[in-house]
Steps between C-alpha positions, in 0.01 A plus 500: 500500500719756316648328190794751497602436859818317578457120504425367845703175562332188654570504872629184684241584767160348403306755696654788303400339172154426631449857603630628166267280299206587732575869457508474114184283485302692754119489441548214250287203629597288203867468614544187703775485774570146629757442775645152556801312627755409237637154571302495828719774669599790268226772477388589146234702330302438177339785319279484188196654331171312535364397168826531307677179621436129486399445862469125457872464407591742768328290769602154383856560363637810655371543865520128581854482357608799701369357828718189472833470665781659294862620563549860622475760231774758422521748212766277330296165508142632507428447128645146502305399804170651370560359151533149653203541739249669266356334193476826302693599185470879517690614811694827516692696767388854570735758663276804551147585619422674175578187301299295738203724442539469126506120526183494716319717239591237234339218703806363666513372865762668722679292768682703770730300737632635830876560483528531126571825309298373201159368439377253241233550227317187393323511160159349564289753319143393414204714421184490286557561125303492181542197277627528145228599259456613140552872464165666436623793301745309276316186394615309192343221284821322472781518763564451869212552740692595811558855639706650768372539857556750783772281651852583365643162591230333284575733213870431514432128491276537193783671316756246621275222370507647147859620488706232676847639431707624798570814288152620607599749775279676755632793695307572822404847641299635794302807410290710737577633845184350653396215251848360430359360177721236339592592139695282254683591187497193276724461197699232300869544544676506169190612313393817677739794472702585805425866456122433501526297823717768660258770404208311650690446828595864525140619443358257760757566766443872463133457623428635848127470572271391784362199310455305178162337479491415131729494204328818367676686785836383386420561133420865573819549687748348256351565154674753269208741442236484774290775334439299179162326463677207341644236732879450459495161672287210410286350793380146461361212698631233261824301583547414125504868410769561764707208387478616137619848606788353697607291201503818289749666741251703708472508873196425719415658829295291752329674792361309801127540546390542135457263205611756255872478395681779314712456190751748380593644253188485292374655185166608357495193276556271798181648647315409188619135486323214671685182616249299291658652184799263546290195587288503171633448154683805381235568223233525765727701736570751223137543403388553860791741547391713201147494622612620838706786342195600296270514798776679703485787240121489502492528871702816486362678199150374400281728710731800418484411132123489510471829682742683267347368176143565616585856626741635232535254219161382389618491138705190588187294574295345219181683431265215592688431828498877578134537449438189724715653776339843456156343535603322821642829635224739412349488854829486692545826693888458552787532260698184405774572748271532803305196382820295467632612849158425655498142362865423561484608871188305552660186343811542717290532815307186408814313440657609826175418689509151334850444639415616854173313535491138616588255222151346496333831413784709362487367141123497489477865627763630264348332191131564580593858618668567173206374300241678704679823517594504135146419390343745740741779399424437129123495560518820712688681229812562702736302272481363150509136405828529298670658810388204711646262243832685490529497878409133516765404236762712683419327829531151345827605339641601844433150635740352249799651672686228684639733774249690718744777585570583133133473412396747761771744383339494151158550651630808682663657190179444297333799671760777439536382140117506465500859636763610244308329220182679604677838501732470196362208297745263338776749564433466878498119463836499321647739760386272776652194332832685439519598867434144608758356257772751597427424868532124432827551315645703790413227762758270647457177699813456711685696239370295203290681239132440539425486130775265392551325257311768301665797668787447471453272206631145535400301200611165621258536799189593295445127437348489860309832474326538164468117473541206732776305321556131560698420811790365303544844340539681832869429541601815697358655809310835459551830672862450592679778313810286505511494889420130544800269551311227312286654217431161325206307635523190291746319287511565124342270246191405701266545202282181479543301179195381313461124503624315192264278315564136431726459205379255232724223421 
């Protein structure tokens, strides 16, 4: 059916509607057509998709109720009569065939009645869905254990359960000519800026594509710079992360059929933060955050630093260590750059293989494969032991990134920086880092600077970047640039007072 054709109205002749639906759903053996007598005399037709509706409720509460005696139906009293006869809460009128097809695709049951210029959509959708589980890629020691599922209605309810205010708004969209995927923009009215919500609506309504199968499709179509390796929207399976973003004035984008929800705008430092940072004591959260920053830098520069120093700047290495490295490399036929590329590519291949293999053998294969290949490569004289150690430390450091999308961006950038370091030494390494920093400073996420609050500098927001300050010190919402109608997130004077000791008499 052509989506751009003029809407075809529901005909008062039941045979015309039957023929129209049969024509649209030709060669579709999962579409059920059931003819029956409404009220014992009026002809009617029920249409639904097998496997997407609650058949038990349909048989017991809909068909039986329709077959009972009832007053004659007219367009003016049809809703009142059906509302009294059917024990169903979700009952809507449909005026066109196109709208009827849309309701069938959403799991509704259509009721056509002879003589009426409208049909009725009954919401009895029911299909198999995955139960709520803990997200595998974002596990925490302390914090909620529930994650989003592939069903958007379940995901909406999980957000409603945490944020109970009616100010939590959800704007619905249908994206995809063929898939008609349901997409929701979620925000808190009075906290999220109106310009941000309007910008998100404009970007989503401008999409014209055959189908949206995952939130990654949507992310690639609405992000500011699609050619950047860095993600400009945060994707997460955790409802608590989404709720925290909403309370900070951001928006969330839910896509039916995927457990990954998008948050915008986002920053590089948001990608380096874990929800557990806010559930532990602030001393522990700050220490873990510093450790994460350190290993983030090591992931990016450690192999390149090793290659550049070993190739061009041996004078920077202590003599005893230099002699040890030289002894381990005396039988290696490759230069340090080729050696590093060989080990890094092998490690990335093993990591990807471990992800794709079944869970029961994936971890064992990746770990055993790394040990065996590393030992065999060292024994065969292809790579040196220090290089194996550098690559292993770099791989462990990359696992500390909370967001997979940002971690893989760093893993990608490691290779061109390594090549620059092998060609130009520390000068190449610094050149690569300057290019990365300049690119990060030029990025925008829904118009917001990607490197804030460092670029541009916002001193009052550094208390949630360089350290994890106590909750009572985070009085204002971050990343607002004065656009939020309510920048204050808590009342002043919430600093806890130390308990007073018993005064002696």
